N, C-alpha and C positions, 0 to 999 in steps of 0.2 A: 829505425828500423836500417840498415844496410838494404840499398837497391839492388844487391847481387841478385843476379837469378834465384827465384822459389824453387821451380820445377823446370831445373836446369830443359828436359826437351822438348815444354813447350814455347811456341813462340808467340812474342804479345801481338796479337793481332788491335787491329781500328780504332790506334792510339792515336786518333785524332779529331780535327771535327771543331768546330767555332766555338766561342764561346754560349755557358748556355744565360737564360734571363738571370736577371740578378736576384741574390738570395731573398731580395725582404719583400716581401706580400703584402709591404705598408698601402705601395701607392695604387694597390685594389682596392674600395673597399666593400667588391664583392664577398658576399661570406658564402663560402665552401668547408664542406665537410668532407673526408678522408679515410677512408677504415683501410687500415694494418693490423695482415693474419701473419703472425709469424710464429718461430720454432725457439728464440731462445731464450727458458725459461729461468736460466740463473741470472740474467740481465733482462728480466720485465720489471721489472719497481727503477732500476734504472733508466731504462729504456720512456719508462712512464712520465719520468721527473724531468727526460729529456723532453720529450713533446710540450710537455706544461710551459719551459722555457722559450721555445719556440712560438706556443699560442704566445706569451705574456709580451712576444716581441711582433710578433703579427696576430693583432686581437681578430682579421675577416678568417683565420683558420683555426678548424676544430678538424684534434686527430685525436680517433677514436682507435684502440688499440686493442688488439686480441692475440692472445697467448696459448698454445699449440703444440708439446713437445712435451720432453723428458720423458716416460713412460710409452706416451700416444705416437703412433706414426702421424704425422704432420703429412704427409703427402693426401692420404685417405681424408684424411681430416679437410685438407684443402679440394680435395675433389668435391664432398659433401656439401661443403659451404657455395661453391660454383654451383654446383645442382638444384641448392636450398632456392635459386637467385639470390640470394647474399654475398653480391663480387666484389671481393677488398681492391680497393684502390694499389695497396702495397703489398706483398705478396712474395716468399722465398722460395728458390728456385736453385735447384744443386749441382747443373752439370749439361753435357748435353744431350742428355735422356729427358731431362725436363724440359728442356730448349722445346724439344722436339712434341712432347705431349703437353706442353701449353703453347704452341707456336699461335693457334688465334688468336692468345691473350699476350704474351710479350710483348712491349713497345721500344723498338730502336734505340737505344741509348748514348749512339757513338756523338751524337754532338755536343753531350755534357763536360763541364768545363774539367771534372774532375780525371776524365778516361785518360789526356794525353800524360796525368800524373799516375797511374796507377805501375805497380812495383813489375817490373816485366815476369811475363807468366800466367800472374793472375788472372787472365782476361780469355784467358785461349778455352776451354771448356765453355764459357756461355757467348762465344765469337762463329760465326756463320754467315760466307760469303760478305765477309766487312763490317756488320754490324754486327756491336753490342748488346745483350738483349738484359745483361746483367749486372750491378752493381755489387763489387765484393765486398763482403761484411764485416772480414777482418782475415788475419791469416793465422793461421792454428797449427800447433801440432802433438800428436800422443804420442804415448811408449808406456812405460812401465814408471807412474810417480811414488816415490817412495822417499821415506821419513830419514832424513837424514843423519839426526839427532839416538836412533834407534839403531842405523846402522853401524853408526864411530860405537855407541855401548856394544855392540856385539861384536865389534873388535871387525868391520868388514871395509875395507878400501872400494868404495866403490868406483873410484880412476882404472882399480884392473879391472872391472868389468867390461870389456870388450867383445865377444861373441854369445852363444847361448852356453857353452861348457863353462865359461865365469860363473855365466848368471845362474846353473846350475847349481856348480858351488858354493855361491852365497845362497843362494835361498837353502841349501840342503845345513850350511852352518846356523842359519838364524834361524831355522828351523827347532834344532839340536839344542839353540841355546833359552830358546823359547819352552820347547818339554821340558827341560833341564829346571826351568824357576829362574834361574838364571840374569834374567830379565826384568823379573818379577816384584821389587822391591822399587824399581824407577819406571816401570810400566805397565803396573795393576792390570790394566783389563789389555793388555796384549796376550791375544791366545791365537793367532796365524799368522804368517808371512801374506799373505793373499785375501781380497774376497774379489769375488766374484758373480759380477751380478747377469746370468746366463739367461733373466728373465728380460734383459734389455737386449734385443735380438740387436740392435746397431751397435753394441758393443762384442759380440759377439760375429755376428753375421757383413757387418760393415767393415767396423774397423779392423779387427782380428785380421779378417782373412782378408785386407786390404796387405797387410804385412808383407802373405805369401803370394800373393798376388801382383803384387807392385812390380815384382821384381818379370812375371811375366808377361804384364799388359808395357811395361814403361808409363803409360799416360790414359787420361779418361776417354780417352778421344780413340785409342788402340782399344782400349775393353770395350765401349759401346758401339765399332764397329767389328768387333770379331766374333765371330758366327757362333765358335766353341770355347769352351777353358778345360786346360789340359789339366790343372791345378799339379805344373813340375813337381813345387814344392811346399805337396801337402804332408810330407813326413816335418816337417819344419813348424808349419800350420799346428800339426797335431802335439808335437813337445809343449808347444804352449798355451793350447787348452789346458794338457793333462799336466804342464806344470803347474799353471794355475788352480785348477782343480784339487792336484793331490795337496798343498799347502795350503786350502780354505779350512776353515771349520766346517763343511761338512764331508771333509776329504773321505770318509767312511760311507756316507751317506749322498754321493752324488748329485741322487738326482733333487735334492733341497737347494740345489742349485740355481734350479732353474725359475724360483718361489723369491731368488733377490734381486732388489730391483736397485736402482743408481742411488737412492735414497740411503739404504742400509748398506750401499760401496761406501759409501762418501758422507755426506753428514752422519753414519752409526756406525762408519766404518775408520776410515782412517783419520780421520777430524778427532777422534777422541781416542785415538793410536788403539786403537782393538785390533786391527791389523797395520804393516808396517809397507805396506806397496798393494798397488791397482792398478787396472789395464784403463787408463783416462789420459788426458789430457788437460792443457794451460787453463784451458775454460771452466775447470774444477775451483780455482783459487777463489772465489768472492762468496761460496758456498761453503767452503773450507772456512773461511773467517769470518763469518756468521757462528759459527761453533765454536773457534779457536784461533785467534790473529796468532798466540806465539806458534801453535802446528803448523797455521799457513808460510810463516816464514820460514820454517825449518824444510818444507819439501821441496824435491830435486825430481828430475827424470830422465830416464836415460832411453835408449832405442828397447823392442820389442825384436831380438833374435831370431832371425830368420836360418836356421842350419842351410847350406846352399848357395847363397844367398851372401850379399855384401852385408856382416851383421853388425856394420856400428852409422846404423841411418836412422835417420827418425821419417815418419812420413808426416809431411808437411804439406799444409794443402787452404783452399777457402771452407769452409764451411756449411756457408752456403750466401747466394747473392739474391739482394735486391731489387725483382721486378715490378713496375709499372704494368700496370692493368689496361690492355688497349680498347676496352671494354668502358673505362670509367669514361665522364664527360672530358671535353678539353681542357675544365678549370680545375677539376679534378686531378689529371694529370700534371700539368701546368705545378697545382699545388703539392703534388706529390715529390716532383722533381726536384724543387726547389727547398723542402726539406731536407732531403735527403740530402745532397750539396753544401745547404747550411752545418748537418749533422757533422758531414765530415770534410768540411772544408774551413767551417767560418773560425775561428782560437777556439771561441767558446767551445764548437761542437767537436771540435781536436781532445781537446782537452780533456771532454764528455767521453767518447773516443777511448784515448788512451787510460786517464786515470781511476772512471766514475765502470765501464764497462770493463777493464784491465786489457784491453783487445791490445794487440800489434794492427799497427795499422796500415792497410794497403795500399797505399799511398806514398809516393815518394818522400813527400811535403811532411812524411811523420819520422824521416832517416833522425832526425835529433831530438826525437821522444823515446827513449830506453824505456820498455817495461821496468815497470814498480817494483814488482813483484817476482819471486825467485823460479816460478816457473815458467814464465816469459821469456826470465833472461834467458835461462838454459835453451829453450826453442830458440832463441835467436843465436845462441852460441854452436849451433847447429848450423841455422843458416847460412851465417859469415864463412866456416870452413867449409862448405858446399855437402854436407851430409846428409843429405834429404834422398826421399823416393815421394812419390807422385800419392797423390790417394784416386787412386781408379775405380773407387768404388763408386763416385759418380756417374762412373760409365755402364754399373751395373742394369740391364733391364728393370723396369720398376717392380720394386718391391721383391726381385730376387733375392738380396742380399738378407733384406731382417724374414721377409714372408718364408723363403723356402730353406738358405743355407743356416741361418738362426735359428730357424724351427729345430734343422737336420739336426743342429750340432745340440740343442737339447734331445733329441732323443739318442742321442750316442751316450749323453752324460746321465739320463735318466736308466741306460743299459737297455734299452729296445734294438738299438743299432750298431753297427761297429763301423768305425769311422771308415773304412773303405767304405761300405753303405750310406755314409750320410757324404762322400763323395761321388760316387756316381750317380746316387740320385739328383745330387742340387747339376749336376751335368747337365742329364738325361733334362732336366727341367729348363735349364736353362737353354740347351740348344732350342729346345720347344719353344721358348717365348722371346727367342730372334728369329724366329721364320716369319 
């Protein structure tokens, strides 16, 4: 992983501090149990295996992992868990809005040894008054994941896709070849260019909207501080949503897209070559591998071009941060910090992060650990070329992206609202939430 700045307009704050305590807990014989509440469904089994590995080396530590994510709202689930009195020792936060929401619980981690090893820019969203409140989980990017072989068979040169106009042209070419039956013998299940999971409001309300709002705000911090949103590039956002919907299996009845979920899009979509392209990120690679390793090795990723902005850039950021609960006992907090340090900085842990999780490591010490999968490699190319934009959705008001904008987009797809109504309703609710 190159240590070039991932998110150029963020500055890296709080990257100093003393060495944390030893990674190994063997010296302390006191039994300690920590609960981890996390959102990465696609890496749940690998994380549980890593915890077992750590427990084998540290017999006095027990790590209990609960995963809530995928189609569920992690933020709402975390709030419910805390309100029930079952407070996790380690949990996930997303950025400045979450730092504010969980201010009473997030622990200052700026004294941990990994802080000074962070890739430039990754701590900006969780740094306040020179205190670091989260450990970056990984570096991820998203856009349109596509099947290289299908595009090649259809005679489409992906390198020629540089903007929305060339993307739309490629989509139309591919659509005509699917409909004519020209690809049927080689890809018998192929039925459409895209699969659009509008049920997953994080795909539409967070990720798709970010492609249009990142050029407007520039950073998650600016998005967090802004009183209103202009939606300067709303036409470009509409184009992307329409393109995915119009060239999906449900083009004739777009309301049905609101029932399409992640599993249908990924495991039952691109992984079985039922569709050629989906809006997703490099995190899907393990889910596709579980279905078909050959298909996984044939995947690539290109940007989601928004008209009127720089169109050949990839949204790259940190999906979530690991936070340590200040309400937990000191023994639990210490054990949590040691486990996270082991997972990200020990040789064994780094191998797990890079090769089992298929993460792009958020620390400079991962520089020489090249992503083994094709999607990670494509993301890294954009990072090295400086062709990235930030994940500003981390600065949206809590719930606005998914519960407001994502649901408004569902109303648009089902014909209940015009796109102008989607924008005006979302603007009004955001202003209300920021008062």
